[in-house]
C-alpha positions as CSV (number, residue, x, y, z in Angstrom):
1,M,-97.8,-103.1,-15.4
2,S,-98.7,-105.6,-12.6
3,K,-98.8,-105.3,-9.2
4,F,-95.5,-106.6,-8.8
5,R,-93.6,-104.3,-11.4
6,R,-95.2,-100.9,-9.6
7,I,-93.7,-101.8,-6.7
8,M,-90.3,-102.9,-7.5
9,L,-89.9,-99.3,-10.3
10,P,-89.4,-96.9,-7.4
11,L,-86.7,-99.6,-5.6
12,A,-84.6,-99.7,-9.0
13,L,-84.7,-95.7,-9.1
14,L,-83.2,-95.3,-5.8
15,A,-80.7,-98.2,-6.4
16,A,-79.7,-95.7,-9.4
17,L,-79.3,-92.8,-7.3
18,A,-77.5,-94.1,-4.0
19,P,-74.1,-93.7,-5.6
20,A,-75.0,-89.9,-6.5
21,Q,-76.0,-89.2,-3.0
22,A,-72.8,-90.3,-1.1
23,A,-70.4,-87.7,-3.3
24,P,-66.8,-87.2,-1.3
25,P,-66.8,-83.7,1.0
26,T,-65.2,-81.0,-0.4
27,S,-63.0,-80.2,1.7
28,Y,-59.3,-80.8,2.2
29,Q,-58.5,-82.9,4.7
30,G,-55.2,-83.3,4.2
31,P,-53.8,-86.9,2.9
32,V,-54.6,-90.3,4.6
33,Y,-51.6,-92.1,4.8
34,G,-51.7,-96.7,5.1
35,A,-51.4,-97.9,9.2
36,G,-49.1,-99.8,9.6
37,V,-45.7,-101.4,7.9
38,P,-46.0,-103.6,4.9
39,N,-44.3,-107.3,5.0
40,V,-41.9,-106.4,8.6
41,K,-41.9,-108.2,12.2
42,V,-44.3,-106.5,14.5
43,V,-43.0,-106.1,17.8
44,R,-44.8,-104.1,20.9
45,P,-43.4,-102.3,23.0
46,L,-42.6,-104.5,26.8
47,W,-43.2,-101.9,28.7
48,T,-44.3,-98.2,28.9
49,L,-43.9,-95.0,30.5
50,T,-45.5,-91.5,31.1
51,V,-42.7,-89.4,31.8
52,D,-42.1,-85.1,32.3
53,K,-42.4,-83.0,28.7
54,A,-38.6,-81.7,28.6
55,E,-38.1,-78.6,27.4
56,Y,-35.9,-77.0,25.5
57,G,-32.5,-77.9,25.7
58,D,-33.1,-80.4,28.7
59,R,-33.7,-84.3,28.5
60,A,-36.1,-86.4,30.7
61,V,-34.9,-90.3,29.5
62,L,-31.5,-90.8,29.4
63,L,-30.3,-95.0,29.1
64,A,-26.9,-96.3,30.6
65,E,-26.4,-99.8,30.9
66,N,-29.3,-101.1,32.2
67,R,-30.8,-98.3,33.4
68,V,-33.3,-96.0,31.7
69,L,-33.1,-92.6,33.5
70,V,-36.6,-91.2,33.3
71,K,-37.8,-88.1,35.2
72,V,-41.6,-88.2,36.8
73,G,-43.2,-85.9,38.8
74,G,-40.3,-84.2,39.2
75,A,-38.3,-86.7,40.2
76,L,-35.6,-88.7,39.0
77,Q,-36.2,-92.7,38.0
78,A,-34.0,-95.9,37.6
79,R,-35.7,-98.3,35.8
80,D,-34.8,-101.6,34.7
81,V,-34.6,-101.5,30.3
82,A,-36.1,-105.0,30.4
83,T,-39.1,-105.2,33.1
84,G,-39.9,-101.1,34.0
85,H,-39.0,-102.2,38.2
86,M,-38.0,-99.2,40.0
87,R,-34.4,-99.5,40.5
88,W,-34.1,-96.3,42.9
89,T,-35.5,-92.4,43.1
90,L,-34.6,-89.4,43.8
91,R,-36.2,-86.4,44.7
92,Q,-36.1,-82.8,43.3
93,P,-32.5,-84.2,41.4
94,G,-31.9,-81.1,38.8
95,N,-31.3,-81.5,35.2
96,L,-31.0,-84.7,33.4
97,G,-26.5,-84.1,32.6
98,L,-25.0,-87.3,31.3
99,A,-24.6,-90.5,32.6
100,D,-21.8,-93.3,32.1
101,K,-21.5,-96.4,33.0
102,N,-20.5,-96.1,36.9
103,A,-22.8,-92.7,36.9
104,V,-25.6,-90.2,36.4
105,F,-25.2,-86.9,36.8
106,L,-27.2,-84.3,37.0
107,T,-27.0,-79.7,36.8
108,S,-28.7,-77.3,39.4
109,G,-28.3,-73.9,38.8
110,Q,-24.6,-73.4,39.2
111,I,-24.5,-77.5,40.7
112,L,-23.2,-80.3,39.4
113,S,-23.3,-83.9,41.0
114,A,-23.2,-87.5,40.5
115,Y,-25.1,-90.3,42.3
116,R,-24.2,-94.2,41.7
117,L,-25.8,-95.9,38.5
118,S,-26.2,-99.5,40.7
119,D,-28.5,-97.6,43.5
120,G,-28.4,-94.0,43.1
121,R,-26.3,-93.1,46.3
122,R,-24.6,-90.1,45.8
123,L,-21.3,-89.9,44.8
124,W,-20.2,-86.1,45.7
125,T,-20.9,-82.7,44.6
126,R,-20.0,-79.6,43.7
127,D,-20.3,-75.4,43.1
128,L,-18.5,-74.8,39.8
129,G,-19.6,-70.4,40.8
130,G,-21.8,-70.4,37.5
131,T,-24.6,-71.7,35.5
132,V,-23.6,-74.9,33.8
133,R,-24.5,-74.6,30.4
134,D,-23.4,-78.3,29.1
135,V,-22.0,-81.0,30.1
136,G,-19.9,-83.6,28.2
137,E,-17.2,-86.6,29.0
138,S,-14.5,-88.7,27.8
139,G,-11.9,-90.9,29.7
140,G,-12.9,-90.7,32.7
141,V,-13.4,-87.3,32.6
142,L,-16.2,-84.6,32.6
143,Y,-16.3,-80.8,30.7
144,A,-18.2,-78.5,32.6
145,T,-19.4,-75.2,30.6
146,T,-20.4,-72.0,33.0
147,E,-21.0,-69.0,32.3
148,H,-17.7,-67.9,32.5
149,G,-15.6,-70.5,31.6
150,G,-15.2,-74.3,31.7
151,I,-13.7,-76.8,33.6
152,A,-12.2,-80.4,33.0
153,L,-13.0,-83.1,36.6
154,S,-12.4,-86.3,38.0
155,A,-15.5,-88.5,36.7
156,A,-15.3,-90.3,39.4
157,T,-14.3,-87.9,42.3
158,G,-15.5,-84.5,40.9
159,Q,-12.3,-83.0,41.7
160,T,-10.7,-79.9,39.6
161,R,-7.8,-81.4,37.0
162,W,-7.6,-78.0,35.9
163,A,-10.3,-74.2,34.7
164,F,-10.5,-71.6,32.4
165,K,-12.0,-68.4,32.1
166,E,-13.9,-67.6,29.2
167,H,-17.3,-66.5,28.8
168,E,-17.8,-66.6,25.4
169,M,-17.9,-70.6,25.7
170,T,-20.7,-72.5,24.8
171,G,-19.9,-76.3,25.0
172,F,-17.9,-79.4,24.9
173,R,-16.4,-80.2,21.3
174,T,-14.2,-83.6,21.9
175,V,-10.9,-84.9,23.1
176,L,-8.2,-86.2,19.8
177,G,-5.0,-87.4,20.2
178,D,-2.6,-89.6,21.8
179,T,-3.5,-90.3,25.6
180,G,-2.0,-88.5,28.3
181,S,0.5,-85.6,27.2
182,G,-0.5,-85.7,23.6
183,S,-4.4,-84.6,23.9
184,V,-6.5,-82.0,22.9
185,V,-9.9,-80.8,24.3
186,F,-11.6,-78.8,21.7
187,W,-14.4,-76.3,23.1
188,D,-17.3,-74.0,20.7
189,A,-17.5,-70.9,21.4
190,Y,-19.1,-67.5,19.8
191,Q,-17.5,-64.6,18.7
192,G,-20.2,-62.3,21.3
193,E,-22.4,-62.7,17.9
194,P,-24.2,-66.3,17.3
195,H,-23.6,-66.0,13.7
196,F,-19.5,-66.2,13.8
197,P,-18.8,-70.0,16.2
198,A,-15.1,-70.4,16.9
199,T,-12.7,-72.8,18.0
200,Y,-10.2,-73.3,20.8
201,A,-7.8,-76.4,21.9
202,F,-6.8,-76.8,25.8
203,D,-4.0,-79.7,26.5
204,A,-5.9,-82.6,28.4
205,A,-3.4,-82.8,30.4
206,T,-2.5,-79.1,31.9
207,G,-5.2,-77.6,30.9
208,K,-2.8,-75.0,28.7
209,Q,-5.1,-72.8,26.1
210,L,-3.5,-74.0,22.8
211,Y,-4.4,-71.7,20.6
212,R,-8.0,-70.6,19.4
213,L,-9.6,-70.3,15.7
214,G,-12.1,-68.0,15.1
215,G,-15.2,-68.1,12.7
216,T,-14.8,-71.7,12.3
217,T,-15.8,-75.1,13.5
218,G,-14.2,-78.4,13.9
219,P,-13.0,-80.9,14.4
220,L,-14.1,-82.4,11.3
221,G,-11.5,-85.1,11.2
222,V,-7.8,-86.7,11.7
223,R,-4.9,-87.5,9.2
224,G,-2.0,-87.4,11.1
225,K,-1.2,-85.2,13.6
226,A,-3.9,-82.8,11.9
227,V,-6.8,-81.8,12.4
228,L,-10.0,-80.6,9.7
229,M,-11.3,-77.1,10.2
230,A,-14.5,-75.5,8.5
231,D,-14.7,-72.2,7.8
232,A,-17.6,-70.8,9.2
233,S,-17.0,-67.2,8.8
234,F,-19.1,-66.6,6.3
235,L,-17.9,-63.3,5.3
236,S,-15.7,-63.5,2.2
237,G,-17.9,-63.1,-1.2
238,S,-16.8,-67.0,-2.7
239,D,-19.5,-69.6,-2.9
240,N,-16.8,-72.9,-1.9
241,A,-17.1,-74.3,0.9
242,V,-13.0,-73.7,3.0
243,L,-11.9,-76.2,5.1
244,T,-8.1,-75.9,6.7
245,W,-5.9,-78.7,7.7
246,V,-4.2,-77.6,10.7
247,N,-2.0,-79.1,13.3
248,L,-3.6,-81.0,16.3
249,R,-0.8,-78.9,18.8
250,S,-0.5,-75.7,17.5
251,G,-3.2,-74.7,15.2
252,V,-1.1,-73.6,12.7
253,T,-2.6,-74.3,9.0
254,E,-0.6,-77.1,7.0
255,Q,-3.2,-77.3,4.1
256,V,-6.2,-74.8,2.3
257,L,-8.9,-77.0,0.1
258,K,-11.4,-75.1,-1.2
259,L,-14.5,-76.8,-2.3
260,A,-16.9,-76.2,-5.4
261,A,-20.5,-75.9,-4.2
262,D,-23.5,-73.7,-4.7
263,F,-25.1,-72.5,-1.3
264,R,-28.2,-70.8,-3.4
265,C,-31.4,-71.6,-2.4
266,P,-33.0,-73.7,-5.7
267,G,-35.8,-71.6,-7.2
268,R,-35.9,-68.5,-4.7
269,G,-31.7,-67.3,-5.5
270,T,-31.0,-66.8,-1.8
271,L,-28.1,-67.7,0.2
272,E,-28.6,-70.2,3.2
273,R,-25.2,-71.1,5.1
274,R,-24.7,-73.2,8.6
275,T,-21.8,-74.2,10.5
276,S,-23.1,-78.5,9.9
277,E,-23.3,-77.9,6.4
278,T,-19.7,-79.9,6.1
279,F,-18.4,-83.8,7.0
280,S,-15.7,-86.5,6.9
281,A,-16.8,-89.6,6.0
282,P,-12.8,-91.4,5.1
283,P,-12.0,-91.3,2.7
284,H,-14.5,-88.9,1.6
285,I,-15.4,-85.2,2.3
286,Y,-19.1,-84.2,1.7
287,V,-20.7,-80.3,1.6
288,N,-24.2,-79.9,2.1
289,D,-25.6,-77.3,-0.2
290,Q,-28.8,-75.7,-2.3
291,C,-30.2,-75.6,1.1
292,G,-29.9,-79.5,1.8
293,T,-31.6,-80.5,-1.6
294,R,-27.5,-81.7,-2.9
295,L,-24.9,-83.7,-0.7
296,R,-21.3,-82.7,-2.6
297,Q,-18.8,-85.8,-2.4
298,F,-14.9,-85.1,-2.9
299,W,-11.7,-87.2,-2.0
300,A,-10.1,-86.0,1.0
301,N,-6.7,-87.0,-0.7
302,D,-7.1,-85.9,-4.0
303,P,-3.8,-85.3,-6.1
304,A,-5.3,-82.3,-6.6
305,L,-4.7,-80.9,-2.8
306,A,-1.7,-80.7,-3.3
307,A,-0.8,-77.3,-3.3
308,K,-1.3,-76.0,0.8
309,T,-2.9,-73.6,-1.3
310,P,-5.0,-74.2,-4.3
311,S,-6.0,-72.1,-7.0
312,A,-9.1,-73.5,-7.8
313,P,-11.9,-75.1,-5.9
314,L,-11.8,-78.8,-5.8
315,L,-14.8,-80.5,-7.7
316,P,-16.9,-83.2,-6.8
317,A,-16.7,-86.6,-7.6
318,R,-20.3,-87.4,-7.4
319,T,-23.4,-85.0,-6.6
320,F,-26.3,-86.5,-4.7
321,A,-30.3,-85.8,-5.2
322,V,-33.2,-87.4,-4.9
323,P,-36.3,-86.3,-6.9
324,D,-39.7,-84.3,-5.3
325,D,-37.8,-82.3,-3.4
326,G,-35.7,-84.5,-0.9
327,R,-33.0,-83.3,1.1
328,F,-30.2,-85.0,2.8
329,R,-30.5,-86.0,6.3
330,L,-27.3,-88.4,8.0
331,G,-24.8,-90.2,6.4
332,P,-23.3,-91.9,6.1
333,V,-25.1,-95.0,7.7
334,G,-22.2,-97.6,6.6
335,E,-21.9,-96.8,2.9
336,L,-25.9,-94.9,2.2
337,L,-26.8,-91.8,2.4
338,V,-30.2,-91.0,3.6
339,F,-32.8,-88.7,1.7
340,E,-36.4,-87.8,2.7
341,S,-38.4,-86.6,-0.2
342,R,-40.9,-84.3,1.3
343,M,-43.9,-85.8,1.6
344,G,-41.6,-88.9,3.9
345,E,-40.5,-91.4,1.6
346,V,-37.1,-92.4,2.5
347,R,-34.3,-93.1,0.7
348,L,-30.9,-94.7,0.7
349,I,-28.1,-94.2,-2.0
350,P,-25.1,-95.7,-2.2
351,T,-22.2,-93.6,-1.7
352,T,-20.4,-96.1,-3.9
353,G,-21.0,-97.5,-6.8
354,R,-21.4,-97.0,-11.1
355,A,-25.1,-96.6,-11.9
356,P,-25.9,-93.6,-13.0
357,I,-29.6,-93.0,-13.4
358,N,-31.6,-89.8,-14.1
359,Y,-34.5,-89.9,-12.6
360,N,-37.4,-87.5,-13.2
361,G,-34.6,-84.8,-13.5
362,V,-32.4,-85.6,-11.0
363,D,-28.8,-87.0,-11.9
364,M,-28.1,-90.0,-9.4
365,P,-24.8,-91.3,-10.1
366,T,-24.7,-94.4,-7.7
367,G,-28.8,-95.6,-8.8
368,T,-31.8,-95.0,-7.6
369,G,-30.8,-97.0,-4.4
370,L,-33.8,-98.2,-2.2
371,T,-36.6,-97.0,-0.3
372,L,-37.5,-97.6,3.3
373,P,-41.4,-99.0,3.4
374,G,-43.9,-97.1,5.7
375,A,-45.2,-93.8,4.7
376,G,-46.1,-90.6,6.7
377,P,-43.9,-87.8,7.2
378,V,-40.9,-88.8,8.8
379,S,-40.4,-87.2,12.2
380,R,-36.7,-88.5,13.6
381,L,-34.5,-90.1,12.2
382,D,-31.1,-91.8,14.4
383,A,-28.2,-93.8,13.6
384,L,-26.9,-96.8,15.8
385,G,-24.4,-98.3,14.6
386,S,-25.6,-99.2,10.7
387,V,-29.3,-100.1,12.2
388,L,-31.2,-96.8,11.1
389,Y,-34.2,-95.8,13.6
390,V,-37.7,-94.3,11.4
391,G,-40.3,-92.5,13.8
392,R,-42.8,-90.9,11.5
393,V,-45.4,-88.3,13.3
394,N,-47.8,-91.5,12.3
395,G,-46.8,-93.5,15.3
396,E,-44.7,-95.8,12.8
397,F,-41.6,-96.9,13.9
398,L,-39.3,-98.2,11.9
399,A,-36.0,-99.9,12.8
400,Y,-33.3,-101.2,9.3
401,D,-29.5,-102.2,8.9
402,A,-28.3,-100.7,6.2
403,A,-25.4,-103.7,6.7
404,R,-28.0,-105.9,5.9
405,K,-30.5,-103.7,3.7
406,K,-33.1,-105.5,5.1
407,P,-35.7,-104.1,8.3
408,L,-35.4,-105.6,11.6
409,Y,-39.1,-105.1,12.9
410,A,-41.1,-102.5,12.9
411,A,-44.4,-100.8,16.2
412,Q,-47.1,-98.7,16.4
413,L,-47.5,-96.9,18.8
414,S,-50.4,-94.3,19.4
415,W,-47.7,-91.1,18.9
416,R,-47.7,-88.0,16.9
417,G,-43.7,-87.9,16.2
418,F,-40.9,-88.8,18.2
419,G,-37.5,-88.2,20.1
420,P,-34.0,-89.3,20.2
421,T,-33.6,-93.3,19.9
422,F,-31.5,-95.2,23.1
423,R,-30.2,-98.5,22.7
424,S,-28.3,-101.3,25.4
425,G,-28.1,-104.7,23.7
426,K,-31.0,-105.9,22.6
427,Y,-33.8,-102.8,23.7
428,A,-34.2,-100.1,22.3
429,V,-36.0,-97.6,24.2
430,L,-38.0,-94.9,22.0
431,T,-39.0,-92.0,23.4
432,T,-41.5,-88.8,22.6
433,P,-42.0,-85.7,24.6
434,G,-44.0,-87.8,27.3
435,A,-43.4,-90.4,26.8
436,L,-41.4,-93.2,26.4
437,A,-41.3,-97.4,25.2
438,V,-39.5,-100.4,25.8
439,V,-38.9,-102.5,23.0
440,R,-37.0,-106.5,22.7
441,E,-35.3,-105.8,19.4
442,P,-35.2,-109.4,17.1
């Protein structure tokens, strides 16, 4: 054997052995998700900011008009949404309640205060006589909830319009009906135990209590001078969803709806009921059952509901589900329902149409729908108008136009989860506990 061959033989043997030495590790490292959203315009934040981490139930960020309101170092800052420039600051402000186009409303113990949005000047301060639990707004009126009851105040002046005492109140719900003397204010409450909610109705002009519906949540919808309420007592042996149309002003029952449902969890046999499992999206009513893995669609004005109290439950027009243990998340967004699989696939299913298919053992009555780009578990889903915002745990963010069925843009951040998304004009404010980022939407 030549000198050349004697040298090359060991090198060849080493080359043959090399692949076997590069064995993958045997320990499980979790799924690896691709970085970035393919074939979607990527935008970079105009500015970012580190903010105070919001405690449970508190807010660290609000958006009103062209002002981003943030808590930084315990102080409230108002920054221009386009540039991030500081407009004004307020030391030791308390908690962010809400904001409208004129003012931001802050709470601190029993105190509710209003500050002008443009320059931070204090407009008024009120001591409500009890710890403020919740603040809502409708038509220039603030509705605050304390441990003693509720109070309606002028948003402009802070003057009391009316008040009531009732310790079981938890929060303002909504105002419905004609403006002025015909409108009704709805308040949420608990019947001593958090498992059994109740609903109060008050005359919006006088504060007179009109009625109280125990074991009930709502309103879910409006039909003429009637509102739709959901039975949330969960005490009956029936596995149906029960809803009731009641007169807006009197609370008297006008019609009872019994909708066929199954609240057993697949594979477990246990029952799981929630107060948000039924919702209205005219012309349909939806019931989310089987532990959130199935969505049943009913016609709100089905001829079978002609009787005031039907004896048999109404059967659904369609039943939606998606493969891979998919869960209904929100919707309709336009005419699309949003489902998410356990691996993070976001699928948009049309609410109407006839394209039935059985996919991996799951019946999809309007077809397989659309799958959004992006990979990895979803951290947050928000819908603002027809735009769906998807934030994932790997920092991917996607804005998707559900009306045009096309992605708008994507962003990649160094975050590990998202909070609520806010939007004002062409600007979107993305949040995570302890930070925010502002992008200009294309």
